[in-house]
Structures are given as structure tokens and as C-alpha cells.
NUDRENBA-773895 format. One record per atom (N, C-alpha, C): residue number from 1; chain; atom name; y, z, x; residue in one letter. Coordinates in pm, whole numbers, plus 32768, in hexadecimal, padded with zeros to 4 digits. Example, Ala and Ser with C-alpha at 12.3 -4.5 7.8 and 13.67 -1.06 7.14 Angstrom:
NUDRENBA-773895
(1, 'A', 'N', (7DC7, 830C, 8527), 'a'),
(1, 'A', 'CA', (7E3E, 830C, 84CE), 'a'),
(1, 'A', 'C', (7EB6, 830C, 8528), 'a'),
(2, 'A', 'N', (7F1F, 82C4, 8505), 's'),
(2, 'A', 'CA', (7F96, 82CA, 8557), 's'),
(2, 'A', 'C', (8003, 8313, 850A), 's'),
***
This chain:
NUDRENBA-773895
(1, 'A', 'N', (E316, C838, 01F8), 'm'),
(1, 'A', 'CA', (E30B, C843, 0289), 'm'),
(1, 'A', 'C', (E385, C801, 02C9), 'm'),
(2, 'A', 'N', (E3BE, C840, 032C), 'a'),
(2, 'A', 'CA', (E436, C80D, 036E), 'a'),
(2, 'A', 'C', (E413, C795, 03C4), 'a'),
(3, 'A', 'N', (E46C, C733, 03CA), 'p'),
(3, 'A', 'CA', (E44F, C6BD, 041D), 'p'),
(3, 'A', 'C', (E450, C6E2, 04B1), 'p'),
(4, 'A', 'N', (E3FC, C69F, 04FE), 'a'),
(4, 'A', 'CA', (E3F3, C6B9, 058E), 'a'),
(4, 'A', 'C', (E471, C688, 05D2), 'a'),
(5, 'A', 'N', (E4A2, C6D6, 062F), 't'),
(5, 'A', 'CA', (E519, C6AF, 067A), 't'),
(5, 'A', 'C', (E4EF, C674, 0700), 't'),
(6, 'A', 'N', (E54F, C649, 074D), 'a'),
(6, 'A', 'CA', (E533, C608, 07CD), 'a'),
(6, 'A', 'C', (E4F6, C669, 0832), 'a'),
(7, 'A', 'N', (E513, C6EC, 0826), 'i'),
(7, 'A', 'CA', (E4DD, C74A, 0888), 'i'),
(7, 'A', 'C', (E459, C787, 085D), 'i'),
(8, 'A', 'N', (E426, C764, 07E7), 's'),
(8, 'A', 'CA', (E3A8, C79E, 07BB), 's'),
(8, 'A', 'C', (E334, C740, 07D9), 's'),
(9, 'A', 'N', (E2BC, C775, 07DC), 'n'),
(9, 'A', 'CA', (E245, C724, 07F5), 'n'),
(9, 'A', 'C', (E211, C6ED, 0770), 'n'),
(10, 'A', 'N', (E19B, C6B2, 0770), 's'),
(10, 'A', 'CA', (E166, C672, 06F8), 's'),
(10, 'A', 'C', (E149, C6D7, 0689), 's'),
(11, 'A', 'N', (E137, C755, 06AA), 'n'),
(11, 'A', 'CA', (E11F, C7BC, 0645), 'n'),
(11, 'A', 'C', (E1A1, C7F5, 060D), 'n'),
(12, 'A', 'N', (E211, C7CA, 0640), 'g'),
(12, 'A', 'CA', (E291, C7FE, 0613), 'g'),
(12, 'A', 'C', (E2B9, C87D, 0659), 'g'),
(13, 'A', 'N', (E275, C89F, 06C5), 'k'),
(13, 'A', 'CA', (E294, C919, 070F), 'k'),
(13, 'A', 'C', (E2D6, C8F5, 0794), 'k'),
(14, 'A', 'N', (E325, C951, 07C5), 'r'),
(14, 'A', 'CA', (E367, C93A, 0846), 'r'),
(14, 'A', 'C', (E305, C94A, 08B8), 'r'),
(15, 'A', 'N', (E30B, C8F4, 091D), 'p'),
(15, 'A', 'CA', (E2B7, C907, 0994), 'p'),
(15, 'A', 'C', (E2E2, C986, 09DD), 'p'),
(16, 'A', 'N', (E287, C9BE, 0A2A), 'h'),
(16, 'A', 'CA', (E2A3, CA3A, 0A71), 'h'),
(16, 'A', 'C', (E31A, CA2E, 0AD0), 'h'),
(17, 'A', 'N', (E332, C9BA, 0B07), 't'),
(17, 'A', 'CA', (E3A0, C9AB, 0B66), 't'),
(17, 'A', 'C', (E427, C9B8, 0B23), 't'),
(18, 'A', 'N', (E430, C9A3, 0AA0), 'n'),
(18, 'A', 'CA', (E4B1, C9AA, 0A5B), 'n'),
(18, 'A', 'C', (E4C8, CA2F, 0A15), 'n'),
(19, 'A', 'N', (E467, CA87, 0A18), 'i'),
(19, 'A', 'CA', (E476, CB06, 09D2), 'i'),
(19, 'A', 'C', (E4D3, CB61, 0A20), 'i'),
(20, 'A', 'N', (E534, CB98, 09DA), 's'),
(20, 'A', 'CA', (E592, CBF6, 0A17), 's'),
(20, 'A', 'C', (E5A6, CC6A, 09B8), 's'),
(21, 'A', 'N', (E59C, CCE1, 09EB), 'n'),
(21, 'A', 'CA', (E5B0, CD58, 0999), 'n'),
(21, 'A', 'C', (E636, CD99, 09B9), 'n'),
(22, 'A', 'N', (E696, CD4B, 09D6), 'g'),
(22, 'A', 'CA', (E718, CD82, 09F6), 'g'),
(22, 'A', 'C', (E724, CD9C, 0A8B), 'g'),
(23, 'A', 'N', (E764, CE09, 0AAD), 'd'),
(23, 'A', 'CA', (E77C, CE2A, 0B3A), 'd'),
(23, 'A', 'C', (E704, CE78, 0B70), 'd'),
(24, 'A', 'N', (E697, CE31, 0B8F), 'd'),
(24, 'A', 'CA', (E61F, CE73, 0BC1), 'd'),
(24, 'A', 'C', (E602, CE4A, 0C51), 'd'),
(25, 'A', 'N', (E66B, CE45, 0C9F), 't'),
(25, 'A', 'CA', (E659, CE1D, 0D2B), 't'),
(25, 'A', 'C', (E608, CE87, 0D74), 't'),
(26, 'A', 'N', (E5B0, CE5A, 0DCA), 'a'),
(26, 'A', 'CA', (E55C, CEB6, 0E16), 'a'),
(26, 'A', 'C', (E5AF, CEF9, 0E81), 'a'),
(27, 'A', 'N', (E59C, CF7A, 0E8E), 's'),
(27, 'A', 'CA', (E5E3, CFC3, 0EF6), 's'),
(27, 'A', 'C', (E57E, D017, 0F43), 's'),
(28, 'A', 'N', (E5A4, D03A, 0FBA), 'a'),
(28, 'A', 'CA', (E54C, D08D, 100D), 'a'),
(28, 'A', 'C', (E540, D117, 0FCE), 'a'),
(29, 'A', 'N', (E4CB, D155, 0FD8), 'p'),
(29, 'A', 'CA', (E4BE, D1DC, 0FA1), 'p'),
(29, 'A', 'C', (E518, D23E, 0FED), 'p'),
(30, 'A', 'N', (E544, D2A1, 0FA5), 'l'),
(30, 'A', 'CA', (E59B, D305, 0FE2), 'l'),
(30, 'A', 'C', (E54C, D357, 1048), 'l'),
(31, 'A', 'N', (E58B, D37B, 10B7), 'p'),
(31, 'A', 'CA', (E544, D3CF, 1118), 'p'),
(31, 'A', 'C', (E52E, D459, 10DD), 'p'),
(32, 'A', 'N', (E4C5, D49D, 1107), 'p'),
(32, 'A', 'CA', (E4AC, D523, 10D1), 'p'),
(32, 'A', 'C', (E51E, D581, 10F1), 'p'),
(33, 'A', 'N', (E542, D5D0, 108F), 'r'),
(33, 'A', 'CA', (E5B0, D62E, 10A0), 'r'),
(33, 'A', 'C', (E580, D6A7, 10EE), 'r'),
(34, 'A', 'N', (E5BF, D6C6, 115E), 'p'),
(34, 'A', 'CA', (E593, D73B, 11AA), 'p'),
(34, 'A', 'C', (E5AB, D7BB, 115A), 'p'),
(35, 'A', 'N', (E54D, D814, 1161), 'n'),
(35, 'A', 'CA', (E556, D892, 111A), 'n'),
(35, 'A', 'C', (E595, D8F9, 1179), 'n'),
(36, 'A', 'N', (E609, D928, 1154), 'a'),
(36, 'A', 'CA', (E651, D986, 11AA), 'a'),
(36, 'A', 'C', (E60C, DA0E, 11B1), 'a'),
(37, 'A', 'N', (E5BE, DA2F, 1149), 'd'),
(37, 'A', 'CA', (E57D, DAB2, 1145), 'd'),
(37, 'A', 'C', (E4FB, DAB7, 1194), 'd'),
(38, 'A', 'N', (E4C2, DA44, 11B4), 'f'),
(38, 'A', 'CA', (E43D, DA40, 11F2), 'f'),
(38, 'A', 'C', (E43E, D9D9, 1262), 'f'),
(39, 'A', 'N', (E421, DA04, 12DB), 'a'),
(39, 'A', 'CA', (E41F, D9A8, 134D), 'a'),
(39, 'A', 'C', (E39F, D955, 134A), 'a'),
(40, 'A', 'N', (E3A6, D8DD, 1381), 'v'),
(40, 'A', 'CA', (E331, D886, 1387), 'v'),
(40, 'A', 'C', (E2C9, D8C6, 13E2), 'v'),
(41, 'A', 'N', (E24D, D8CF, 13B1), 'k'),
(41, 'A', 'CA', (E1E1, D909, 13FF), 'k'),
(41, 'A', 'C', (E176, D8A0, 1414), 'k'),
(42, 'A', 'N', (E127, D8AF, 147E), 't'),
(42, 'A', 'CA', (E0BE, D84F, 14A0), 't'),
(42, 'A', 'C', (E03B, D899, 14B5), 't'),
(43, 'A', 'N', (DFD0, D863, 1479), 'h'),
(43, 'A', 'CA', (DF49, D899, 148F), 'h'),
(43, 'A', 'C', (DF1A, D865, 1515), 'h'),
(44, 'A', 'N', (DEFA, D8BD, 1573), 'a'),
(44, 'A', 'CA', (DEDB, D897, 15FC), 'a'),
(44, 'A', 'C', (DE61, D83D, 1606), 'a'),
(45, 'A', 'N', (DDF7, D85C, 15BD), 'a'),
(45, 'A', 'CA', (DD7A, D810, 15CC), 'a'),
(45, 'A', 'C', (DD84, D783, 1593), 'a'),
(46, 'A', 'N', (DDC8, D772, 1521), 's'),
(46, 'A', 'CA', (DDCB, D6EF, 14E0), 's'),
(46, 'A', 'C', (DE4E, D6A4, 14F1), 's'),
(47, 'A', 'N', (DEB9, D6EA, 1511), 'g'),
(47, 'A', 'CA', (DF3B, D6A9, 151C), 'g'),
(47, 'A', 'C', (DF83, D69D, 1496), 'g'),
(48, 'A', 'N', (DF49, D6D3, 142B), 'y'),
(48, 'A', 'CA', (DF87, D6CD, 13A6), 'y'),
(48, 'A', 'C', (E009, D71D, 13A9), 'y'),
(49, 'A', 'N', (E073, D6E1, 136E), 'r'),
(49, 'A', 'CA', (E0F6, D723, 136B), 'r'),
(49, 'A', 'C', (E11F, D73B, 12DB), 'r'),
(50, 'A', 'N', (E160, D7AC, 12C1), 'w'),
(50, 'A', 'CA', (E192, D7C9, 123C), 'w'),
(50, 'A', 'C', (E215, D812, 1247), 'w'),
(51, 'A', 'N', (E269, D7FE, 11DF), 'd'),
(51, 'A', 'CA', (E2EC, D83D, 11DF), 'd'),
(51, 'A', 'C', (E303, D890, 1160), 'd'),
(52, 'A', 'N', (E29A, D8A4, 1111), 'r'),
(52, 'A', 'CA', (E2A1, D8FB, 109B), 'r'),
(52, 'A', 'C', (E22C, D95C, 109F), 'r'),
(53, 'A', 'N', (E23F, D9D1, 106B), 'v'),
(53, 'A', 'CA', (E1D4, DA35, 1068), 'v'),
(53, 'A', 'C', (E15F, D9FF, 1017), 'v'),
(54, 'A', 'N', (E17B, D9B3, 0FAB), 'e'),
(54, 'A', 'CA', (E113, D97F, 0F54), 'e'),
(54, 'A', 'C', (E0BA, D919, 0F9A), 'e'),
(55, 'A', 'N', (E0EA, D8DA, 1004), 'd'),
(55, 'A', 'CA', (E09D, D874, 104C), 'd'),
(55, 'A', 'C', (E047, D8AF, 10BC), 'd'),
(56, 'A', 'N', (E054, D930, 10D5), 'e'),
(56, 'A', 'CA', (E007, D970, 1140), 'e'),
(56, 'A', 'C', (DF72, D96B, 1122), 'e'),
(57, 'A', 'N', (DF1F, D94D, 1186), 'p'),
(57, 'A', 'CA', (DE8E, D94A, 116E), 'p'),
(57, 'A', 'C', (DE5D, D9D1, 113A), 'p'),
(58, 'A', 'N', (DE0D, D9CD, 10D1), 'g'),
(58, 'A', 'CA', (DDD5, DA46, 1097), 'g'),
(58, 'A', 'C', (DE2F, DA8B, 1033), 'g'),
(59, 'A', 'N', (DEA4, DA52, 1017), 'y'),
(59, 'A', 'CA', (DF02, DA92, 0FBC), 'y'),
(59, 'A', 'C', (DEC5, DAA5, 0F31), 'y'),
(60, 'A', 'N', (DE7A, DA42, 0F02), 'g'),
(60, 'A', 'CA', (DE3F, DA4A, 0E7D), 'g'),
(60, 'A', 'C', (DDDB, DABA, 0E6D), 'g'),
(61, 'A', 'N', (DD9C, DAE1, 0ED9), 'w'),
(61, 'A', 'CA', (DD37, DB4C, 0ED2), 'w'),
(61, 'A', 'C', (DD76, DBD6, 0ED6), 'w'),
(62, 'A', 'N', (DDF6, DBDE, 0EFB), 'k'),
(62, 'A', 'CA', (DE38, DC5F, 0F06), 'k'),
(62, 'A', 'C', (DE78, DC8D, 0E83), 'k'),
(63, 'A', 'N', (DE7A, DC37, 0E1F), 's'),
(63, 'A', 'CA', (DEBC, DC5A, 0DA2), 's'),
(63, 'A', 'C', (DE6B, DCC2, 0D55), 's'),
(64, 'A', 'N', (DEAD, DD09, 0CFD), 'k'),
(64, 'A', 'CA', (DE6C, DD71, 0CAC), 'k'),
(64, 'A', 'C', (DDFF, DD34, 0C55), 'k'),
(65, 'A', 'N', (DE1A, DCBF, 0C1C), 'k'),
(65, 'A', 'CA', (DDB8, DC7E, 0BC4), 'k'),
(65, 'A', 'C', (DD38, DC5C, 0C12), 'k'),
(66, 'A', 'N', (DD48, DC25, 0C89), 'a'),
(66, 'A', 'CA', (DCD2, DC01, 0CDA), 'a'),
(66, 'A', 'C', (DC85, DC7D, 0D03), 'a'),
(67, 'A', 'N', (DCCB, DCE8, 0D24), 'q'),
(67, 'A', 'CA', (DC88, DD65, 0D49), 'q'),
(67, 'A', 'C', (DC39, DD9E, 0CD3), 'q'),
(68, 'A', 'N', (DC74, DD96, 0C5A), 'd'),
(68, 'A', 'CA', (DC2E, DDC7, 0BE2), 'd'),
(68, 'A', 'C', (DBB2, DD74, 0BC5), 'd'),
(69, 'A', 'N', (DBBE, DCEF, 0BD3), 'e'),
(69, 'A', 'CA', (DB4A, DC98, 0BBC), 'e'),
(69, 'A', 'C', (DADA, DCB6, 0C1F), 'e'),
(70, 'A', 'N', (DAFE, DCCE, 0C9D), 'm'),
(70, 'A', 'CA', (DA99, DCEE, 0D02), 'm'),
(70, 'A', 'C', (DA55, DD73, 0CE1), 'm'),
(71, 'A', 'N', (DAA2, DDD5, 0CB4), 'a'),
(71, 'A', 'CA', (DA69, DE57, 0C91), 'a'),
(71, 'A', 'C', (DA08, DE4A, 0C1B), 'a'),
(72, 'A', 'N', (DA2E, DDF9, 0BB6), 'r'),
(72, 'A', 'CA', (D9D4, DDE4, 0B44), 'r'),
(72, 'A', 'C', (D955, DD9C, 0B6F), 'r'),
(73, 'A', 'N', (D961, DD3A, 0BC7), 'a'),
(73, 'A', 'CA', (D8EB, DCF1, 0BF7), 'a'),
(73, 'A', 'C', (D892, DD4D, 0C49), 'a'),
(74, 'A', 'N', (D8CD, DDA5, 0C99), 'w'),
(74, 'A', 'CA', (D87F, DE01, 0CEB), 'w'),
(74, 'A', 'C', (D833, DE63, 0C93), 'w'),
(75, 'A', 'N', (D873, DE90, 0C27), 'e'),
(75, 'A', 'CA', (D82F, DEEB, 0BCA), 'e'),
(75, 'A', 'C', (D7BC, DEA6, 0B83), 'e'),
(76, 'A', 'N', (D7C1, DE22, 0B75), 'g'),
(76, 'A', 'CA', (D758, DDD8, 0B32), 'g'),
(76, 'A', 'C', (D6DB, DDC6, 0B87), 'g'),
(77, 'A', 'N', (D6E5, DDDF, 0C08), 'l'),
(77, 'A', 'CA', (D670, DDD2, 0C5D), 'l'),
(77, 'A', 'C', (D60B, DE40, 0C3C), 'l'),
(78, 'A', 'N', (D58E, DE1C, 0C2F), 'v'),
(78, 'A', 'CA', (D52A, DE7B, 0C00), 'v'),
(78, 'A', 'C', (D4FE, DEDA, 0C6E), 'v'),
(79, 'A', 'N', (D4D4, DEA6, 0CE0), 'h'),
(79, 'A', 'CA', (D49C, DEF8, 0D4B), 'h'),
(79, 'A', 'C', (D4F1, DEEE, 0DC9), 'h'),
(80, 'A', 'N', (D56F, DF11, 0DBF), 'k'),
(80, 'A', 'CA', (D5C7, DF01, 0E32), 'k'),
(80, 'A', 'C', (D5A7, DF63, 0EA3), 'k'),
(81, 'A', 'N', (D562, DFD0, 0E87), 'e'),
(81, 'A', 'CA', (D541, E031, 0EF0), 'e'),
(81, 'A', 'C', (D4BF, E00E, 0F38), 'e'),
(82, 'A', 'N', (D470, DFB3, 0F00), 'c'),
(82, 'A', 'CA', (D3F1, DF8D, 0F40), 'c'),
(82, 'A', 'C', (D409, DF25, 0FAC), 'c'),
(83, 'A', 'N', (D3B3, DF26, 1011), 'm'),
(83, 'A', 'CA', (D3BF, DEC6, 107E), 'm'),
(83, 'A', 'C', (D338, DE85, 1095), 'm'),
(84, 'A', 'N', (D337, DE04, 10A8), 'v'),
(84, 'A', 'CA', (D2BA, DDBE, 10C5), 'v'),
(84, 'A', 'C', (D283, DDED, 114A), 'v'),
(85, 'A', 'N', (D2DB, DE0F, 11A7), 'g'),
(85, 'A', 'CA', (D2B0, DE39, 122C), 'g'),
(85, 'A', 'C', (D25B, DEB7, 122A), 'g'),
(86, 'A', 'N', (D26B, DF0C, 11C4), 'a'),
(86, 'A', 'CA', (D21C, DF87, 11BD), 'a'),
(86, 'A', 'C', (D188, DF67, 11A7), 'a'),
(87, 'A', 'N', (D16B, DEFB, 1161), 'k'),
(87, 'A', 'CA', (D0E0, DED9, 1144), 'k'),
(87, 'A', 'C', (D0A7, DE76, 11AA), 'k'),
(88, 'A', 'N', (D0F4, DE0F, 11CA), 'y'),
(88, 'A', 'CA', (D0C2, DDA3, 121E), 'y'),
(88, 'A', 'C', (D0FA, DDA6, 12AC), 'y'),
(89, 'A', 'N', (D15C, DDF8, 12C6), 'g'),
(89, 'A', 'CA', (D19B, DDFC, 1349), 'g'),
(89, 'A', 'C', (D20F, DD9A, 1350), 'g'),
(90, 'A', 'N', (D262, DDAC, 13B3), 'd'),
(90, 'A', 'CA', (D2D6, DD55, 13C6), 'd'),
(90, 'A', 'C', (D2A8, DCD5, 140A), 'd'),
(91, 'A', 'N', (D2B8, DC60, 13CA), 'p'),
(91, 'A', 'CA', (D288, DBE4, 1406), 'p'),
(91, 'A', 'C', (D2CF, DBC2, 148A), 'p'),
(92, 'A', 'N', (D34D, DBE4, 1497), 'i'),
(92, 'A', 'CA', (D396, DBC9, 1513), 'i'),
(92, 'A', 'C', (D35E, DC20, 1583), 'i'),
(93, 'A', 'N', (D348, DC9F, 1565), 'e'),
(93, 'A', 'CA', (D313, DCFA, 15C9), 'e'),
(93, 'A', 'C', (D287, DCCE, 15F5), 'e'),
(94, 'A', 'N', (D235, DCA3, 1597), 'i'),
(94, 'A', 'CA', (D1AE, DC74, 15B8), 'i'),
(94, 'A', 'C', (D1B5, DBF9, 1612), 'i'),
(95, 'A', 'N', (D20E, DB9D, 15F2), 'a'),
(95, 'A', 'CA', (D21D, DB24, 1643), 'a'),
(95, 'A', 'C', (D24B, DB47, 16D1), 'a'),
(96, 'A', 'N', (D2A6, DBA7, 16DD), 'e'),
(96, 'A', 'CA', (D2D4, DBD0, 1762), 'e'),
(96, 'A', 'C', (D264, DC11, 17B2), 'e'),
(97, 'A', 'N', (D211, DC63, 1770), 'k'),
(97, 'A', 'CA', (D19F, DCA2, 17B5), 'k'),
(97, 'A', 'C', (D13B, DC38, 17E3), 'k'),
(98, 'A', 'N', (D11F, DBD5, 178C), 'e'),
(98, 'A', 'CA', (D0C3, DB69, 17B2), 'e'),
(98, 'A', 'C', (D0FA, DB1B, 1828), 'e'),
(99, 'A', 'N', (D17A, DAFE, 1827), 'r'),
(99, 'A', 'CA', (D1B9, DAB4, 1894), 'r'),
(99, 'A', 'C', (D1AF, DB04, 1916), 'r'),
(100, 'A', 'N', (D1C7, DB87, 190E), 'a'),
(100, 'A', 'CA', (D1BE, DBDD, 1985), 'a'),
(100, 'A', 'C', (D130, DBE1, 19BA), 'a'),
(101, 'A', 'N', (D0CD, DBE6, 1960), 'm'),
(101, 'A', 'CA', (D041, DBE6, 198C), 'm'),
(101, 'A', 'C', (D01C, DB62, 19CD), 'm'),
(102, 'A', 'N', (D04D, DAF4, 1995), 'm'),
(102, 'A', 'CA', (D031, DA70, 19CF), 'm'),
(102, 'A', 'C', (D071, DA62, 1A58), 'm'),
(103, 'A', 'N', (D0E9, DA99, 1A69), 'q'),
(103, 'A', 'CA', (D12D, DA93, 1AEA), 'q'),
(103, 'A', 'C', (D0E5, DAE9, 1B50), 'q'),
(104, 'A', 'N', (D0AB, DB58, 1B23), 'g'),
(104, 'A', 'CA', (D065, DBB3, 1B7D), 'g'),
(104, 'A', 'C', (CFE0, DB7B, 1BAF), 'g'),
(105, 'A', 'N', (CFA0, DB24, 1B62), 't'),
(105, 'A', 'CA', (CF1F, DAEC, 1B8A), 't'),
(105, 'A', 'C', (CF2F, DA74, 1BE7), 't'),
(106, 'A', 'N', (CFA4, DA3E, 1BF1), 'k'),
(106, 'A', 'CA', (CFB8, D9C7, 1C46), 'k'),
(106, 'A', 'C', (CFD0, D9ED, 1CD5), 'k'),
***
């Protein structure tokens, strides 16, 4: 085992304050590079801004792979042509009719 030096602690290791990995000075992150092919766009409702086509909201759903996955999932649905409303009625429509009847009795 190597003898402890003046800059090492009791375990023979250097304290964190003396550790240097060479020229690892902290620098500010580089500003984002403007994309000359794509102008910065802003989503009106949320204020989200993007400067690449890949960052556009919904971009992931527009890809061929996502479209194929959606088609396979849709084919896996058993009774996609059936509607609950045909048997039990539309719950929203029923609620609106009840509300209209309640308003009419007042």
C-alpha cells in the first residue's frame, strides 16, 4: 500500500476539493443553433415553441410506424361497429333531455 501523502485523507484518498480531471472548467451551454430550413413556430394555446419538425406537437403520431401500430390495434378490436348507445341510449343526450325537462318545470 502506498504511503499517505499530505493531500490525502486518512484512507489514502484525495479529498474532493483536490480532485482535478485536467481542463474541466465549467462553461455555459451553447445556445441552440437556429435551423435555417425551419422557422421557429409557436403553439398558440400553450406557448410551446419549436424550431425542428421533429419537435412539433404530434410529430410522433404522424410517422409510418405509429400509423401501422394504430391500424393493427384497430384491427384487434372485436366489436368496433357496435355502439353502447344503440342498446342503452346516449348518456349525454339523456342528461341533456333531463336538464331540459327540469328547466321546463321550474
